[in-house]
C-alpha positions in Angstrom: 0.0 0.0 0.0 2.7 2.5 1.0 6.2 2.7 -0.4 9.1 4.6 1.1 10.8 6.9 -1.3 14.4 6.2 -0.4 15.8 8.7 -2.9 14.7 11.7 -0.8 15.7 10.3 2.6 19.0 10.3 4.5 19.9 7.3 6.5 21.2 7.1 10.0 22.6 4.1 11.9 20.9 2.6 15.0 21.6 -0.6 16.9 18.6 -2.9 16.2 18.4 -6.1 18.2 22.2 -5.8 18.8 23.2 -5.2 15.2 24.1 -1.9 13.4 21.3 -1.1 11.0 20.7 1.8 8.6 17.2 3.3 8.8 15.7 6.4 7.3 16.1 9.6 9.3 13.5 12.2 10.2 10.7 9.8 11.1 9.5 7.9 14.1 11.0 4.6 15.1 8.0 2.5 14.0 7.9 4.1 10.6 11.7 3.8 10.1 11.6 0.1 10.9 8.6 -0.5 8.7 10.4 1.3 5.9 13.3 -1.2 6.0 10.9 -4.2 6.2 11.2 -4.9 10.0 7.5 -5.4 10.6 7.5 -7.2 13.9 7.7 -4.9 16.9 7.3 -7.3 19.9 6.0 -10.7 21.0 2.5 -10.5 22.6 2.6 -11.3 26.3 -0.7 -13.1 26.1 -0.8 -14.9 22.7 3.0 -15.2 22.4 2.6 -14.3 18.7 4.5 -11.5 16.9 2.9 -8.0 16.9 3.4 -5.1 14.6 2.5 -1.4 14.7 -1.2 -0.9 14.2 -2.4 2.7 14.8 0.9 4.6 14.4 -0.5 7.4 16.6 0.0 6.2 20.2 -3.3 4.6 21.0 -2.8 0.9 20.6 0.6 0.2 22.2 1.3 -2.6 19.6 4.7 -0.9 18.8 6.0 -0.9 22.4 9.7 -1.8 22.4 12.8 -1.1 24.4 14.4 2.1 23.1 17.6 3.2 24.8 16.9 0.9 27.7 13.3 2.2 28.3 10.0 0.6 27.2 8.5 3.2 24.7 6.0 3.4 22.0 8.0 3.4 18.8 5.4 5.5 16.9 5.8 8.3 19.4 9.6 8.3 19.5 11.8 10.0 16.8 14.6 7.9 15.5 18.1 9.3 16.3 21.7 8.4 15.3 23.1 5.7 17.6 19.7 4.8 19.2 19.6 1.3 20.7 16.4 -0.5 19.8 15.6 -3.9 21.2 12.4 -5.6 20.1 12.8 -8.6 22.4 11.6 -10.9 19.7 13.5 -13.9 21.1 12.0 -13.8 24.5 8.9 -15.9 25.1 6.2 -13.4 26.0 8.2 -10.3 25.3 7.8 -7.3 27.6 5.0 -4.9 28.0 
């Protein structure tokens, strides 16, 4: 449905799940990760299934992930150079 126009965007480097990763700058974390195809944001604590951003405006909390050591809504957090993002996808039940 939506396609990121990479020709107009600059990239920055973040640490995503322990690995250096280039993401588009000047957007929120959820949008930046979606733009590079990283759709899963966490593991549901109840169903133990992968979740992805849903509303992208801070209502649903489906994009909750650890950003710089704090649980935050990725759609409400601007991406910055060197940011450490941990989606906790390997942990059974994730964190909420």
